[in-house]
C-alpha positions in Angstrom: 0.0 0.2 0.0 2.9 2.3 1.0 4.8 1.6 -2.4 1.2 2.3 -4.7 0.5 5.7 -2.6 4.0 6.9 -3.5 3.6 6.5 -7.0 1.0 9.6 -7.6 3.9 11.9 -5.8 6.9 10.4 -7.3 5.1 10.6 -11.0 4.9 14.6 -10.2 8.1 15.1 -8.4 9.8 13.7 -11.3 8.8 16.3 -14.4 9.0 19.2 -12.0 12.6 18.2 -11.2 13.3 18.1 -14.9 11.8 21.0 -15.8 14.0 22.9 -13.0 17.2 21.1 -14.1 17.0 22.0 -18.0 17.4 25.8 -17.2 19.9 25.0 -14.8 21.8 23.2 -17.5 21.3 25.7 -20.2 22.8 28.4 -17.7 25.9 26.3 -17.1 26.1 25.9 -20.7 25.9 29.6 -21.6 28.3 30.6 -18.8 31.1 28.5 -20.7 33.7 30.4 -22.5 33.6 30.3 -26.0 36.3 29.0 -28.2 37.6 30.6 -31.3 37.2 28.7 -34.3 40.6 27.8 -35.8 39.6 27.9 -39.4 39.9 31.7 -38.9 44.0 31.7 -39.1 44.4 28.3 -40.8 46.7 29.9 -43.7 49.1 31.1 -41.2 49.2 28.4 -38.3 49.0 25.1 -38.6 46.0 22.7 -36.9 46.6 21.3 -33.6 49.8 23.8 -32.9 50.5 24.4 -29.1 50.6 28.0 -29.1 51.1 30.7 -26.2 47.9 32.4 -24.9 48.2 35.5 -23.0 45.2 37.1 -21.1 45.9 41.0 -21.8 43.8 43.7 -19.8 44.5 47.5 -19.4 47.8 47.3 -21.5 49.1 44.3 -19.1 49.6 40.6 -19.4 47.4 39.1 -16.4 47.7 35.5 -17.3 49.9 33.2 -19.8 49.4 29.8 -20.6 50.2 26.9 -23.2 47.5 25.2 -25.1 46.6 24.1 -28.8 45.3 25.9 -31.2 41.8 24.3 -31.1 41.6 25.5 -27.4 41.9 29.4 -27.6 39.1 31.2 -25.7 37.1 34.6 -26.1 37.6 36.2 -22.6 34.8 38.4 -21.5 36.7 40.9 -20.3 40.4 42.2 -22.2 41.6 40.1 -24.8 43.7 37.0 -25.5 46.8 37.1 -27.5 48.4 34.1 -29.2 51.8 34.2 -29.7 52.2 31.2 -32.9 55.7 32.1 -33.6 59.0 34.1 -32.4 59.8 36.3 -35.7 58.2 38.7 -37.9 57.6 37.2 -41.1 55.9 38.3 -44.5 52.1 38.2 -45.1 50.9 34.9 -46.7 49.0 35.1 -50.0 45.3 34.7 -48.7 46.3 37.2 -46.3 47.6 39.4 -48.7 44.5 39.4 -50.8 42.3 40.4 -47.8 45.2 43.2 -47.1 44.8 44.6 -50.7 41.2 44.6 -50.7 41.2 46.1 -47.1 43.9 48.7 -47.7 41.6 50.0 -51.4 45.4 50.2 -52.7 46.3 53.1 -50.6 49.0 51.3 -49.1 52.2 49.1 -50.8 51.4 45.7 -51.3 55.0 44.6 -51.8 57.0 43.1 -48.8 53.8 43.3 -46.0 55.0 42.1 -43.1 53.2 40.7 -39.9 53.8 40.7 -36.4 53.5 37.1 -34.9 50.4 37.9 -32.4 47.0 37.0 -33.0 44.5 39.3 -30.7 40.8 37.8 -29.8 38.6 39.6 -28.1 34.7 39.7 -28.0 33.1 42.9 -29.9 31.1 45.0 -27.3 28.6 45.9 -29.3 27.0 42.7 -31.0 28.7 40.5 -28.8 30.8 39.0 -31.9 34.4 37.7 -31.9 37.0 39.8 -33.4 40.4 38.2 -34.3 42.8 40.9 -35.8 46.7 41.1 -36.3 49.4 44.0 -36.5 50.7 44.5 -40.4 53.0 47.1 -41.4 54.7 48.0 -44.5 57.6 50.3 -46.0 55.1 53.7 -47.3 58.5 55.2 -48.1 61.5 53.2 -48.4 64.9 54.8 -46.9 65.9 56.6 -49.3 68.7 59.0 -49.7 67.9 62.9 -49.0 70.5 65.3 -50.0 69.7 68.0 -48.0 69.8 66.5 -44.8 72.5 63.9 -46.0 70.7 61.0 -44.5 68.2 58.1 -45.4 64.5 58.4 -44.6 61.8 56.3 -45.2 58.0 56.0 -43.4 56.4 52.6 -42.1 52.8 52.3 -42.0 51.1 50.0 -39.1 47.5 48.8 -39.1 45.4 46.4 -37.4 43.6 43.7 -40.1 41.1 41.8 -39.0 40.7 38.2 -39.8 36.7 38.2 -39.6 34.5 40.2 -42.1 33.1 42.4 -39.1 33.8 46.0 -38.6 33.5 45.9 -34.6 36.0 48.3 -32.9 38.7 47.1 -30.7 38.6 47.5 -27.0 41.4 49.3 -26.2 44.5 50.5 -28.1 47.1 48.6 -29.5 50.4 49.9 -28.1 53.6 49.4 -30.1 57.1 50.7 -29.6 59.7 51.0 -32.2 63.6 51.2 -31.9 67.1 50.8 -33.7 70.6 51.4 -32.8 71.0 52.2 -36.3 68.5 55.1 -36.8 69.1 58.5 -36.1 65.6 59.3 -35.1 62.5 57.7 -34.9 59.2 59.2 -34.4 57.0 58.9 -33.3 58.6 55.8 -31.1 55.7 54.6 -29.5 52.4 54.5 -30.8 48.8 53.3 -30.3 46.3 52.2 -32.9 42.7 52.4 -31.9 41.1 51.3 -35.0 40.9 48.2 -37.7 42.0 48.8 -41.4 42.9 52.1 -43.1 44.1 54.7 -42.1 47.5 53.5 -41.1 49.6 55.0 -38.4 52.8 56.2 -39.5 56.5 56.0 -38.0 59.2 58.5 -40.0 62.6 56.9 -39.4 65.9 58.6 -40.4 69.0 56.9 -40.7 73.0 57.8 -41.6 75.8 55.8 -42.7 73.6 53.1 -43.8 74.5 49.9 -45.8 71.8 47.9 -47.6 69.4 47.8 -44.6 68.9 48.6 -40.7 67.7 46.5 -37.9 64.7 47.6 -36.3 62.8 46.2 -33.1 59.3 46.4 -32.8 57.9 45.9 -29.1 54.5 45.2 -28.0 52.7 44.7 -24.5 53.2 40.8 -25.2 56.7 40.9 -26.1 58.5 44.0 -24.8 61.9 42.9 -26.0 60.6 43.7 -29.4 60.5 41.7 -32.6 63.6 42.2 -35.0 63.1 43.1 -38.6 65.3 44.9 -41.4 64.2 47.8 -43.2 65.7 47.8 -46.5 67.6 51.0 -47.9 67.3 52.2 -51.4 71.0 52.5 -52.7 72.2 55.9 -54.1 74.6 57.0 -56.7 76.0 60.6 -55.7 77.9 63.2 -57.2 79.0 66.4 -56.2 81.4 69.0 -56.7 82.7 72.3 -54.8 82.1 75.0 -57.2 79.4 75.2 -60.0 81.1 78.1 -61.8 83.7 77.7 -64.1 85.4 79.8 -66.9 84.4 78.5 -69.9 86.1 77.8 -73.6 88.1 75.0 -72.0 90.1 77.5 -69.9 89.0 75.8 -66.5 88.7 72.5 -64.8 87.1 71.4 -61.4 86.9 68.0 -59.2 83.7 65.9 -59.1 83.4 63.3 -56.4 81.5 60.2 -57.0 80.4 57.7 -54.1 78.1 55.1 -53.6 75.9 55.1 -50.3 73.2 52.3 -49.0 75.4 49.6 -50.9 77.0 46.9 -48.9 78.6 44.6 -51.4 82.5 44.1 -51.8 82.6 44.3 -55.7 83.0 47.5 -57.4 80.4 49.2 -59.8 81.6 51.0 -63.1 80.0 54.5 -63.2 79.5 56.0 -66.4 79.5 60.0 -66.6 77.3 61.9 -68.9 78.4 65.4 -69.6 75.8 68.0 -71.6 78.8 70.0 -72.5 82.2 69.9 -71.3 85.1 66.8 -70.9 85.2 64.2 -67.9 88.4 62.6 -67.6 88.0 59.5 -66.9 84.6 59.2 -68.6 84.2 56.3 -66.2 85.5 54.9 -63.1 84.9 52.0 -60.9 83.5 52.7 -57.4 83.3 50.4 -54.5 80.9 51.6 -51.5 82.6 54.0 -49.0 85.3 54.8 -51.6 84.6 57.7 -53.6 86.5 58.1 -56.7 87.3 61.7 -58.3 87.2 62.6 -61.8 88.0 66.3 -63.7 85.5 68.5 -65.4 87.0 70.7 -68.0 84.8 73.5 -69.8 83.8 73.6 -73.3 82.0 76.8 -74.9 79.8 78.9 -72.6 76.6 78.1 -70.8 75.0 75.6 -68.6 76.0 72.1 -68.7 74.3 69.6 -66.7 76.1 66.4 -65.5 74.8 62.9 -64.5 76.4 59.4 -63.9 74.9 55.8 -64.0 75.4 52.1 -63.3 73.8 49.3 -64.4 71.1 50.2 -62.1 71.3 53.5 -60.5 71.0 57.0 -61.6 72.8 59.7 -59.7 71.8 63.4 -59.0 72.5 65.9 -61.5 74.7 69.1 -61.3 74.5 72.0 -63.3 77.9 73.8 -64.3 77.7 77.4 -65.4 80.6 77.8 -68.3 81.1 81.6 -68.1 83.3 83.5 -70.4 86.6 83.5 -68.9 87.1 87.7 -68.4 89.2 87.3 -65.3 91.8 85.0 -67.5 91.6 87.3 -70.2 92.7 90.5 -68.1 95.1 88.7 -66.0 96.8 86.9 -69.0 97.1 90.7 -70.9 98.2 92.6 -68.0 100.9 89.9 -67.3 102.1 89.7 -70.9 102.0 93.5 -71.0 104.4 94.2 -68.0 106.2 90.9 -69.0 106.9 92.3 -72.7 107.8 95.9 -71.0 110.5 94.2 -68.5 111.7 92.4 -71.5 112.1 95.8 -73.6 114.0 97.5 -70.4 116.6 94.5 -70.7 117.4 94.5 -74.4 119.1 97.0 -76.9 116.8 99.8 -76.8 118.4 101.3 -80.0 117.6 98.5 -82.1 114.1 97.0 -80.5 110.7 99.0 -80.7 109.4 99.1 -77.4 105.6 98.6 -79.2 106.8 95.9 -81.1 108.1 94.2 -78.0 105.2 94.9 -75.7 102.5 93.7 -78.5 104.6 90.4 -78.9 104.7 90.0 -75.2 101.0 90.3 -74.8 100.4 87.9 -77.5 103.1 85.7 -76.5 101.8 85.6 -72.8 98.3 85.1 -73.8 99.5 81.9 -76.2 101.4 80.5 -73.6 98.6 80.8 -70.7 96.0 79.3 -73.2 98.4 76.4 -74.1 98.9 75.9 -70.5 95.6 75.8 -69.0 93.9 74.9 -72.0 95.8 71.9 -73.5 98.0 71.5 -70.6 101.1 71.8 -72.2 103.8 74.4 -71.0 105.6 76.3 -73.5 108.2 78.0 -71.4 109.4 74.6 -69.9 107.8 75.5 -66.7 105.0 74.2 -64.5 102.8 76.5 -62.3 99.5 75.7 -60.6 97.1 73.8 -62.5 94.0 76.1 -60.7 93.4 78.8 -62.7 93.8 82.1 -60.9 94.6 85.5 -61.6 97.9 85.6 -60.3 99.1 82.2 -61.7 98.1 83.3 -65.2 99.7 86.7 -64.6 102.9 84.9 -63.6 102.7 82.5 -66.7 101.7 85.2 -69.0 104.4 87.6 -68.0 107.2 84.9 -68.1 105.9 83.8 -71.2 106.6 87.1 -72.6 110.0 87.5 -71.1 111.5 84.1 -72.3 109.6 83.6 -75.0 108.0 80.1 -76.5 110.0 77.0 -76.3 108.3 74.2 -77.9 108.4 71.0 -76.2 110.7 68.2 -78.1 108.3 65.1 -79.9 107.7 62.6 -77.0 107.8 65.1 -74.3 
């Protein structure tokens, strides 16, 4: 009888307990953390890989664990940062396609690099999960700036989402850029608070570089930083101390040529292209950090543009002004005049005409000076400074008027 009396009661309690347990089970299930679908990053992380996962909140690492890729969870507060390798790498093909689409062609798509950290967080607006990485590219290669005598470049950083949602990040991603090989980095510390473009830019200035400079990019998860290398665009530079010359082949000047941002031990053939004038030699072999020198002689009058080239480099251009050689002509005439007068005073005045001797001295002095500075030939057997200045031209013309012309022997 007791067993039969319990049946109605038990029949009632069992359904009631079931109804109570179902919502409790549902609550328990909903309270479980959500796992990230590893298919989102299968293009750059191997399935079932062991990764280091950090819980980051308020720009600090709160906890760090090691787990498999399939067990990466979405935290309710802060974010999870998955460190899947220890070095910066180039962007994979699939991600590069997405990058090109996201940036809309506004950023270079060559040599795009990615920091090996996957940021995972729950979006605050719709409860979605967002995953993103930090990418960077050289918006402007390290190129030589003649005005500052340094190499300048620009790096563009941005956050690229692996999913298609456009939710905002919970807190900015802080990055520090530093290098012992750079003269300046501005800003050295930055914070990115949005996905996609516009990029956050960093200007880099360096001096005495070779083919690249080493840079460290630090994050909250890795303050020591990841090492990367920024390529330097080699430059062929020509320079001269003066740009104005006395024309008509009277004067010459030195042109220095050097390679910068080039680290090969091999020499490079440099060929000069003068718009006007003569360059000796017309080509030279130059090594990195070992400048060479050529000579430019004026030709005619007016401006002359000088450039130089290698097999794959073009130099800057220099513009020289070839002026009428008034100073040369005046110094030569005065020197020949005085030299002719001195010759007259030392001669037999009764047999020689002053006018004849002086005019002969002026012409002789002019020929001697022109042959010496124009052709490099000394007609009096005396060498004076090769630099065209008024005193040298005056002295040479005066001596020519006094001693006369002495033609060099063949072979000299």
